[in-house]
C-alpha positions in Angstrom: 0.2 -0.2 -0.2 1.2 3.1 -0.4 2.6 5.2 1.8 1.1 9.0 2.8 2.9 12.0 0.9 6.4 13.1 3.1 6.3 16.4 4.7 9.1 19.2 4.6 12.3 18.8 2.8 11.7 15.2 1.1 8.2 16.6 0.3 9.6 19.4 -1.3 12.2 17.0 -3.3 9.1 14.5 -4.1 7.1 17.4 -5.3 10.0 19.0 -7.5 10.3 15.7 -9.7 6.7 14.5 -9.3 6.0 17.9 -11.2 8.7 18.1 -13.9 8.8 14.5 -14.8 5.0 13.8 -15.0 5.2 12.0 -18.2 6.4 8.2 -17.4 7.1 5.7 -14.4 3.2 5.4 -15.2 3.1 2.5 -13.1 3.6 4.8 -10.3 1.1 7.7 -10.8 0.0 8.9 -7.3 1.7 5.7 -5.7 2.7 8.7 -3.1 5.7 9.0 -1.2 8.4 8.2 -3.4 5.7 6.6 -5.4 3.8 10.0 -7.1 7.1 9.9 -9.8 6.0 10.2 -13.1 7.8 11.1 -15.7 8.8 12.8 -19.5 11.6 11.0 -21.1 13.3 10.6 -24.6 15.3 7.9 -25.9 18.7 8.6 -27.6 19.1 6.2 -30.7 22.8 6.4 -30.9 24.8 4.9 -27.7 25.9 7.8 -25.5 24.5 10.1 -28.5 24.1 13.9 -27.9 23.0 14.9 -30.9 19.6 17.2 -32.4 17.4 16.2 -34.6 18.3 17.9 -37.8 16.7 16.3 -40.5 15.4 13.6 -41.8 16.9 10.6 -40.3 18.7 7.9 -42.3 16.7 5.2 -43.7 16.9 2.1 -41.2 14.9 -1.3 -40.0 12.9 -0.5 -37.3 14.2 -2.3 -34.0 13.0 -2.7 -30.4 15.8 -1.8 -27.9 17.9 -3.8 -26.3 19.1 -3.8 -22.3 21.9 -1.9 -23.2 20.0 0.7 -25.3 17.8 1.5 -22.2 21.0 2.6 -20.4 21.5 5.3 -22.5 17.5 6.6 -22.6 17.6 10.8 -22.0 14.9 12.8 -20.5 12.8 16.1 -21.5 11.0 18.0 -18.6 10.0 21.4 -17.1 9.5 23.9 -20.3 9.5 27.1 -19.8 8.5 29.7 -22.3 10.5 32.8 -22.1 9.2 36.5 -21.4 9.4 37.8 -24.8 8.2 34.3 -26.2 10.9 34.0 -28.2 12.4 30.9 -26.4 12.1 27.4 -24.3 14.1 26.7 -21.3 14.5 22.9 -21.0 15.8 20.5 -18.5 17.4 17.6 -20.2 19.0 14.5 -18.0 21.7 12.9 -19.3 21.2 9.0 -20.1 21.8 6.7 -16.8 25.6 5.5 -18.7 26.5 8.9 -18.2 25.3 9.5 -14.6 21.8 10.8 -15.0 22.7 14.3 -14.4 20.3 16.9 -15.6 21.0 20.3 -17.0 19.3 23.5 -18.7 18.9 23.7 -22.6 17.4 26.9 -24.4 15.5 26.1 -27.5 15.0 29.2 -30.0 11.5 28.7 -31.3 12.0 31.1 -34.9 15.0 28.9 -35.5 13.8 25.6 -34.2 17.2 24.7 -32.9 18.6 24.0 -29.1 22.0 24.7 -27.7 23.3 23.2 -23.7 23.0 26.2 -21.6 24.6 24.5 -18.4 27.6 22.1 -17.6 28.4 20.2 -14.6 31.9 20.9 -13.4 34.1 17.9 -14.4 35.9 17.8 -10.8 33.2 16.0 -9.0 34.2 13.2 -6.8 31.4 13.1 -4.0 29.0 11.9 -6.1 26.1 14.7 -5.1 26.4 16.4 -7.9 22.7 15.9 -9.7 24.0 18.8 -12.3 21.5 21.8 -13.1 17.8 21.6 -11.9 14.6 23.7 -11.2 15.5 26.2 -14.3 13.4 29.4 -14.6 13.2 32.6 -16.1 13.7 36.2 -14.4 11.1 38.0 -15.3 13.3 40.7 -17.4 14.2 37.8 -19.6 18.0 39.0 -19.0 19.0 36.0 -17.2 17.9 32.5 -16.0 18.3 30.9 -12.6 18.5 27.4 -11.4 19.8 25.0 -8.5 23.0 23.0 -8.3 24.7 21.3 -5.7 28.6 22.7 -6.9 30.4 22.4 -3.4 29.4 21.8 0.0 25.6 23.3 -0.4 23.0 23.3 -2.7 22.6 27.0 -4.0 20.9 29.4 -5.9 22.8 30.2 -9.1 21.9 33.2 -11.9 23.0 32.8 -15.3 23.0 35.8 -17.9 21.8 35.3 -21.1 24.1 38.2 -22.8 27.5 35.9 -21.6 29.2 35.1 -18.7 29.2 32.4 -15.9 26.6 31.6 -13.9 27.0 32.9 -10.4 25.7 31.6 -6.9 24.0 33.7 -4.4 25.8 32.9 -1.1 22.9 32.8 1.5 23.6 32.4 5.2 21.1 32.6 7.9 21.2 33.0 12.0 20.7 29.5 12.8 17.2 29.2 14.7 17.9 25.8 15.9 21.1 24.3 18.1 20.5 21.1 19.8 24.0 21.1 21.0 22.8 24.0 23.5 19.8 22.3 24.6 19.6 22.1 28.0 20.1 18.1 28.1 22.4 18.0 25.1 25.5 15.5 24.7 28.2 16.2 26.1 26.6 18.6 28.1 27.3 22.2 27.4 30.2 24.6 28.6 30.7 28.0 28.2 27.3 28.8 26.9 27.2 32.5 27.2 30.9 32.8 25.6 29.8 31.4 22.3 28.4 34.0 19.3 25.7 32.9 17.3 27.0 33.6 13.7 25.3 33.2 10.4 25.5 29.6 8.2 25.1 28.9 4.9 22.1 26.9 3.9 21.2 24.4 1.4 18.5 25.4 -0.7 15.8 23.2 -1.3 13.1 25.4 -3.5 12.7 29.0 -4.6 10.0 31.1 -6.8 10.6 34.3 -8.6 8.1 37.0 -7.9 6.2 38.4 -11.1 8.0 41.9 -10.8 11.4 40.4 -10.3 12.0 42.4 -6.9 12.0 38.9 -4.9 12.7 35.5 -5.1 10.8 33.0 -2.2 13.7 30.8 -1.0 13.1 27.6 1.1 15.9 25.6 3.1 16.2 23.5 6.4 17.6 24.9 9.1 21.3 24.5 9.4 23.7 22.0 10.8 25.7 24.4 13.8 29.2 24.0 14.6 27.8 22.2 18.0 25.6 19.6 16.4 27.9 18.7 13.8 30.8 18.2 16.9 28.0 16.1 18.7 27.9 13.7 15.2 31.2 13.5 14.8 31.3 12.4 18.3 29.3 9.6 18.2 26.6 11.8 20.4 23.9 11.3 17.9 21.0 9.7 19.4 18.0 10.5 17.2 14.8 11.4 19.5 11.8 10.4 17.1 9.3 13.0 15.9 11.0 15.6 18.0 13.3 17.2 15.8 13.2 20.9 15.9 14.9 21.5 12.3 12.3 23.0 9.9 12.3 23.6 6.4 11.7 27.5 6.4 10.4 30.5 4.1 13.2 33.6 3.2 12.6 36.5 0.9 15.6 37.1 -1.0 16.6 40.4 -2.8 18.0 39.6 -5.8 19.7 43.0 -6.6 21.5 43.3 -3.1 21.7 39.5 -2.4 19.7 40.4 1.5 17.7 37.4 2.4 15.0 37.9 5.2 13.5 35.4 7.4 9.6 35.1 7.0 6.9 34.4 9.9 5.5 31.5 8.1 5.8 28.4 10.4 8.1 25.2 8.5 7.5 22.9 6.8 7.1 25.3 3.7 6.7 23.0 0.4 5.9 25.7 -2.5 4.7 29.3 -2.6 2.4 31.2 -5.1 2.9 34.5 -6.0 0.3 37.4 -6.8 0.7 38.4 -10.2 1.7 42.1 -9.1 4.5 40.3 -6.7 3.6 41.8 -3.5 1.8 39.0 -1.9 2.1 35.1 -2.0 0.3 32.1 -0.6 2.9 29.6 1.5 2.0 26.0 1.6 3.2 24.5 4.8 2.9 20.9 6.2 3.3 19.7 9.8 6.4 19.1 11.6 7.7 15.8 12.8 5.1 13.5 10.6 2.1 15.5 12.0 0.6 13.7 9.2 0.5 10.4 10.3 -2.2 11.6 12.8 -4.6 14.0 10.4 -3.8 15.9 7.4 -1.4 18.9 8.5 -0.9 21.5 5.2 -1.7 25.1 5.8 -1.7 28.2 4.1 -0.5 31.4 4.7 -0.9 34.8 3.5 2.2 37.1 3.1 3.0 40.6 2.2 6.1 40.8 0.9 6.4 44.5 2.6 5.8 42.8 6.0 7.6 39.3 6.0 7.4 38.7 10.2 3.6 38.7 9.6 2.2 36.5 7.7 -1.8 35.5 8.1 -3.3 32.1 8.1 -6.0 31.5 5.5 -8.1 29.4 8.0 -10.7 28.5 5.0 -8.0 26.8 3.2 -8.0 23.0 4.0 -5.9 20.8 5.6 -5.0 18.8 2.6 -3.9 21.7 0.5 -1.4 20.9 -2.2 -1.2 24.1 -3.9 -2.5 26.4 -6.1 -2.4 29.9 -8.2 -3.2 33.5 -8.1 -6.1 34.8 -9.9 -5.3 38.0 -12.2 -7.7 40.5 -9.9 -5.4 39.5 -7.0 -8.8 38.8 -5.0 -9.3 35.1 -5.8 -7.2 32.0 -5.2 -7.5 28.8 -7.1 -6.1 25.6 -4.9 -5.7 22.1 -5.2 -7.0 20.1 -2.2 -8.8 17.0 -1.2 -11.5 15.7 -3.3 -15.4 16.5 -2.0 -15.8 13.3 -2.1 -14.7 10.1 -0.2 -11.9 8.9 -2.3 -8.3 8.0 -1.1 -6.1 11.0 0.2 -4.7 12.8 -3.0 -7.5 12.5 -4.9 -8.1 16.2 -5.6 -10.9 18.6 -6.4 -9.9 22.0 -7.6 -10.8 25.0 -5.3 -11.5 28.9 -5.5 -11.1 31.0 -2.7 -12.5 34.4 -2.4 -10.7 36.3 -0.3 -12.4 39.3 0.1 -15.9 37.4 1.3 -13.6 34.2 2.3 -16.2 32.0 0.7 -14.4 28.9 -1.0 -16.1 27.1 -4.3 -15.6 24.1 -6.4 -14.9 24.5 -9.8 -14.8 20.6 -10.7 -17.7 19.4 -9.1 -19.2 16.7 -11.4 -16.0 16.1 -13.4 -15.8 12.6 -14.6 -12.4 12.3 -14.6 -9.6 12.8 -12.8 -7.3 15.7 -11.8 -3.7 15.4 -13.0 -0.8 16.8 -10.7 -0.1 20.1 -12.4 -1.2 23.1 -10.7 -4.0 25.5 -12.3 -3.3 27.8 -15.0 -5.5 31.2 -15.4 -6.4 32.2 -18.8 -8.3 35.2 -19.9 -11.6 33.3 -19.9 -11.3 30.9 -17.1 -8.6 28.6 -15.6 -7.0 25.5 -16.8 -6.0 22.3 -15.0 -4.4 18.9 -16.0 -6.7 16.2 -16.4 -6.7 12.3 -17.1 -9.8 11.1 -18.4 -9.6 7.4 -19.5 -6.6 6.6 -21.0 -6.3 10.1 -21.8 -4.5 13.1 -20.4 -5.2 16.5 -21.2 -6.4 19.8 -20.1 -9.8 20.8 -18.9 -11.0 24.6 -19.0 -13.3 26.0 -16.0 -15.2 29.4 -16.9 -18.6 30.7 -15.5 -19.8 27.6 -14.3 -19.1 25.3 -17.3 -16.0 22.7 -18.3 -14.8 22.1 -21.3 -12.2 19.4 -22.5 -9.0 21.0 -24.8 -8.1 18.7 -27.6 -4.3 18.0 -28.6 -2.8 16.1 -31.5 -1.3 13.3 -29.1 -3.6 11.5 -26.4 -1.5 12.8 -23.4 -0.5 16.1 -22.7 1.6 16.8 -20.1 3.5 20.3 -18.2 1.5 23.1 -19.9 3.2 26.3 -19.2 2.6 30.0 -20.7 4.8 33.4 -19.8 3.3 36.0 -17.7 1.9 37.8 -21.4 0.4 34.5 -22.6 2.2 35.4 -25.9 2.7 31.5 -26.1 2.2 28.0 -24.8 4.8 25.1 -24.5 4.2 21.5 -23.5 5.1 18.2 -23.7 3.0 15.6 -25.7 3.1 11.8 -26.6 1.3 8.8 -27.1 2.1 5.0 -27.7 3.8 6.1 -30.9 4.7 9.2 -30.2 7.8 9.7 -28.2 7.7 12.9 -25.5 7.8 16.0 -27.9 7.8 19.5 -27.1 5.4 21.6 -28.6 4.8 25.0 -29.2 1.3 27.3 -30.0 0.8 31.0 -30.2 -3.0 30.8 -29.2 -4.4 27.3 -27.3 -6.5 25.5 -30.0 -3.9 26.5 -32.7 -2.3 23.7 -34.4 0.9 23.4 -32.6 4.4 23.1 -33.9 7.1 20.2 -32.3 9.8 22.1 -31.5 13.7 20.2 -31.9 15.0 19.2 -28.2 18.0 17.1 -27.3 18.0 13.6 -28.2 14.7 12.3 -28.9 14.0 9.0 -30.0 14.8 8.1 -33.2 12.7 7.3 -36.2 14.3 4.0 -36.9 13.0 2.5 -33.3 10.1 0.7 -33.6 6.7 1.4 -31.6 3.5 -0.4 -31.2 0.1 1.4 -31.2 -1.5 0.6 -28.1 -5.1 -1.0 -28.5 -7.9 -0.7 -26.0 -9.8 -3.3 -24.4 -12.8 -3.1 -23.2 -14.8 -5.4 -21.0 -17.6 -5.4 -17.8 -17.4 -7.1 -14.3 -19.5 -6.5 -11.2 -21.4 -3.7 -12.9 -18.0 -1.7 -13.8 -17.2 -0.5 -17.3 -13.5 -1.6 -17.6 -10.7 -0.7 -20.0 -7.0 -1.2 -20.6 -4.2 -0.8 -22.9 -3.1 -3.8 -24.9 0.4 -3.8 -27.0 0.9 -6.7 -29.6 4.4 -7.7 -31.0 4.8 -7.8 -34.7 4.0 -11.2 -36.3 0.7 -11.5 -33.6 -2.1 -13.4 -35.7 -4.6 -15.9 -35.2 -2.1 -18.5 -36.2 0.9 -17.6 -34.1 -0.8 -16.3 -31.0 2.0 -14.4 -28.6 2.8 -14.9 -25.0 1.2 -12.6 -22.8 2.8 -10.0 -19.8 -0.1 -9.0 -17.3 1.5 -5.3 -16.0 -0.5 -4.2 -13.0 0.4 -0.3 -12.1 1.0 1.3 -8.9 -1.0 2.8 -6.7 -3.8 1.9 -6.1 -5.0 5.4 -7.3 -2.6 5.0 -10.4 -3.8 4.2 -13.9 -2.1 3.4 -17.4 -2.5 5.8 -19.9 -1.7 6.0 -23.7 1.4 7.9 -23.4 5.1 6.5 -24.4 6.8 3.7 -22.4 10.0 2.1 -23.5 9.7 -0.3 -21.2 7.4 -2.0 -23.1 9.1 -1.2 -26.3 12.1 -3.4 -24.5 9.1 -6.0 -23.7 7.4 -6.1 -27.1 11.2 -6.9 -28.7 11.0 -10.6 -26.8 7.7 -11.1 -28.7 5.4 -10.9 -25.9 2.2 -8.8 -25.9 2.0 -6.4 -22.6 -1.4 -5.7 -21.3 -2.4 -2.8 -19.0 -5.5 -3.0 -17.0 -7.3 -0.4 -15.2 -9.0 -1.7 -12.7 -11.7 -0.5 -10.1 -9.8 2.1 -7.6 -7.8 3.6 -11.1 -7.6 7.4 -11.7 -8.9 8.6 -14.6 -12.7 7.4 -14.6 -14.1 9.4 -11.3 -14.6 9.7 -7.7 -16.9 6.6 -7.6 -14.5 4.3 -9.4 -11.3 5.6 -7.8 -13.2 4.4 -4.0 -14.5 1.5 -5.7 -11.9 -0.7 -3.9 -12.6 0.7 -0.3 -11.6 -2.1 2.4 -11.5 -4.8 -1.0 -7.6 -4.9 -1.8 -7.0 -7.6 -3.8 -11.0 -8.5 -4.0 -12.9 -6.4 -6.8 -9.5 -5.2 -8.2 -8.2 -8.4 -8.4 -11.6 -10.1 -10.1 -11.2 -6.9 -12.8 -7.8 -7.7 -13.9 -8.7 -11.2 -14.3 -11.9 -10.4 -16.5 -9.5 -8.3 -18.4 -7.2 -10.9 -19.1 -9.9 -12.9 -20.6 -11.2 -10.6 -22.6 -8.0 -9.7 -24.3 -7.6 -13.2 -24.6 -10.7 -13.3 -26.6 -10.3 -10.2 -28.5 -6.5 -10.8 -29.9 -4.5 -13.7 -30.2 -3.0 -14.3 -26.7 -1.8 -17.7 -26.0 -3.7 -18.1 -22.4 -0.8 -20.7 -21.7 2.1 -18.5 -21.8 1.7 -15.8 -19.1 3.4 -13.9 -16.4 2.2 -10.9 -14.2 4.2 -8.2 -13.0 3.9 -5.4 -11.2 5.9 -2.8 -9.1 4.6 -1.0 -5.9 1.0 -1.6 -5.4 1.5 -3.6 -8.6 4.0 -5.7 -6.7 1.0 -6.3 -4.2 -1.2 -7.3 -6.9 1.6 -9.8 -7.8 1.7 -10.9 -4.4 -2.4 -11.2 -4.5 -2.1 -13.4 -8.0 0.8 -15.7 -6.4 -1.8 -17.2 -3.8 -5.2 -16.8 -5.7 -4.8 -18.3 -8.8 -2.4 -20.4 -11.1 -3.4 -18.9 -14.4 0.4 -17.5 -14.5 3.5 -19.5 -15.7 5.5 -16.9 -13.3 4.9 -13.6 -11.1 7.3 -10.5 -10.9 6.8 -8.2 -7.9 8.9 -4.8 -7.1 8.9 -3.2 -4.2 5.4 -5.0 -3.0 3.4 -5.0 -0.1 3.1 -8.1 1.6 1.7 -7.4 5.0 -0.7 -4.5 6.1 -0.1 -4.1 9.1 4.0 -4.6 9.6 4.0 -2.2 6.5 2.0 0.3 8.1 3.8 0.3 11.0 7.5 0.7 9.3 6.3 2.8 6.3 7.2 6.9 5.9 3.7 7.8 6.0 0.4 5.6 7.2 -2.4 8.5 6.5 -2.9 7.2 3.0 -3.4 3.1 3.8 -5.7 4.2 6.8 -8.1 5.2 4.5 -8.6 1.9 2.7 -8.7 -0.3 5.9 -8.8 1.4 8.9 -6.0 1.1 11.9 -4.7 -2.3 11.4 -5.1 -3.2 15.4 -8.6 -2.1 15.5 -9.3 -4.1 12.0 -7.4 -6.7 12.1 -9.0 -9.2 10.1 -9.5 -6.6 7.4 -5.7 -5.8 7.5 -4.7 -9.8 7.3 -7.4 -10.3 4.2 -5.7 -7.6 2.5 -2.1 -9.4 2.7 -1.3 -11.1 -0.1 0.7 -13.3 2.7 -2.5 -14.5 3.8 -2.9 -16.5 1.0 0.7 -17.3 0.8 -0.1 -21.2 1.7 -1.5 -21.6 -1.7 1.1 -20.2 -3.7 2.2 -22.6 -6.7 4.0 -20.3 -9.4 7.6 -19.3 -9.2 8.6 -16.0 -8.1 10.8 -12.7 -8.9 11.0 -10.4 -5.8 13.0 -6.8 -6.7 13.5 -4.6 -3.8 15.6 -1.0 -2.6 17.5 -1.8 0.1 16.9 2.0 1.1 12.9 2.3 0.2 11.0 3.8 3.3 7.8 3.8 1.3 7.2 -0.3 0.9 10.2 -1.2 3.2 12.7 -4.2 2.9 11.1 -6.1 5.2 8.4 -6.3 2.8 9.7 -8.6 0.0 12.0 -10.6 2.9 8.4 -11.5 4.2 7.2 -13.4 1.1 10.8 -14.8 0.4 10.8 -16.5 3.4 6.9 -17.7 3.2 7.6 -18.7 -0.1 10.8 -20.3 0.3 9.3 -22.4 3.3 6.2 -23.5 1.5 8.9 -25.2 -1.5 7.5 -22.2 -4.1 10.7 -21.4 -6.6 11.3 -18.2 -5.1 14.2 -15.5 -6.1 14.9 -12.1 -4.0 17.1 -9.2 -5.7 17.7 -6.6 -3.2 20.2 -3.5 -4.6 21.6 -1.7 -2.6 20.7 2.4 -1.6 17.8 2.6 -3.9 14.6 3.9 -2.7 11.4 2.8 -4.0 10.9 5.6 -6.8 14.6 5.5 -7.9 14.9 1.7 -8.5 11.6 1.9 -10.4 13.1 4.7 -12.8 16.2 2.3 -13.6 14.0 -0.7 -13.9 11.7 1.0 -16.2 15.0 2.5 -18.9 14.8 6.4 -17.2 17.8 8.3 -16.2 19.1 6.7 -12.7 22.2 7.8 -10.8 23.2 3.9 -10.5 24.9 2.7 -13.5 23.5 -1.0 -13.6 20.8 -1.8 -11.1 18.1 -1.0 -13.9 20.1 -3.1 -16.5 20.9 -6.3 -14.0 16.9 -6.1 -13.0 15.6 -6.3 -16.6 17.9 -9.0 -17.4 16.7 -10.8 -14.6 13.2 -10.3 -15.7 13.9 -11.8 -19.1 15.7 -14.6 -17.8 13.0 -15.3 -15.4 10.2 -14.8 -18.2 11.8 -16.9 -20.6 12.7 -19.8 -18.2 9.0 -20.3 -17.1 7.8 -20.0 -20.9 10.4 -22.7 -21.7 8.5 -25.2 -19.3 
């Protein structure tokens, strides 16, 4: 089961990546914690290539990617239209083979060319450099900002566009917290009165520029003091759980003078939204020390930049708020928060707060799809929000009480952006046969133009168009995506890989997924079902697996498999089921409930709801499904794959990150021990240093700092499946 989203520094990091890379890791959509990572990737044709598309590719026989080629996939994310509407700032991640670092590129719209703007120093020996990320324009267009860790600290850099080197803002604060000086500090405090506090440099975790360019909102965690560092070096490092006084705080930076001013907004600050005039902002903060384990703990604060020490809490905004956008009139604030319907945590509606009257209205009432993770965007006639409708992702425009779906050339549209004057629009679009592409249009509704971006998928790489499979089960209209390898026919039925998405509040959509191309290259069909509990089909559907994990959702998947077999040339005697996160959890249920599959593969699964609840990084999400497990022990056990392990028969492969805080290592180890002692063939492979989302990224062929983990996992998956089909 997924965990509740993390708070503080971890939440900021997760939010950054979930927004800017929301194109891929399709199996992870709102798997919360590290599970809500979804990514936008393009693939490099030549191993290690770093070229632009500049003309018609040389004719070549289409091929599917090999395991090694997936180590050379690169990523596109976070397009930002320049203030003058002539350029696009774009983030590009290096391939796994090159370390997975991110860099900023500039795309010239008129010339349709791209060039790299930022480069990581070559003398990195720390292994901490992530490259340059979170790029944005200064409002005058004369420079761009980005974050980078190039020394001891993560700093905010400013790069002039007329030439010159990027320079870091050296930001220091007087520490608000120093545990080494507390009355019960170990070792005991000596000569307390003789020590004078000095400013300490901070690690910047997030920033946002005001529209007028006068301020930059900065968030940073309280720095470690020399006394605290000395404590750690002397191993006086006991951890008092949920009593850490260090928080992520909000500051205002004057970009002209470099002056940094503390604000009175309480920690932990996750994000801010500036008013269009740039004189006020709304800051979203989360509770300290896992307060969200007890109840929703976010809060919204209105801050006047001229009075930074005196924020006002917006009490009408609920504690489930995730972020928002100001209206141009300065009197309304659009925000995302938990749906008004009874749905799993993280399933949102879009609301509007009238700051004058204090009234709150729901803008997405009655919408039959699901909201995405992008923040709302105001237009001249209303407000836009990213939405999922079935297997499509697009934009919903709301105006004067009405709702209108916008149409784009690709079935999936993500990260739509414009500038302050709305002189153009840019976004990333893709589909099952269209790799991630950067698009531009002068106005929404115009025929868009594909822009040349670095290292996209070559024409010679074979792609298979998804087929939508429809079926019904127990009163639900259901659908899934089926990919058939070339040559499949009534005379040549092919093996089937059933892949279950993460979540359960997630879904498969009709986007480009190189892991599918990899599996298809082995001659296997891939079926991606969206059972009850998936997003994209409305509030009632997403809540239909309440207190029923491994029940109706399992039956939806199995009847979907039957529909795929009935409609397409599938060999029912050669099937394998796999999944990651909730998909791995479902794989555990399938292991104990049916013998229809030759083999089962589970990545980072939940196996025992009760033990996972007590050891995962957050439990609020799980609580919605079955309550407190010690009060509902029978329900928790019924919804645990371990409860069905005595009936297991199929060989199972478990893939697990050792540093997983979402579905901890012990979950896979429990299943491994149970199956091994039941005499069921089982293998467990553990990957050092890997957390939940990063391991999935590597396996699915996305850029990763771990050079060989994804390659190793894919190699094991293929050998495991081939051995099963050979029997």
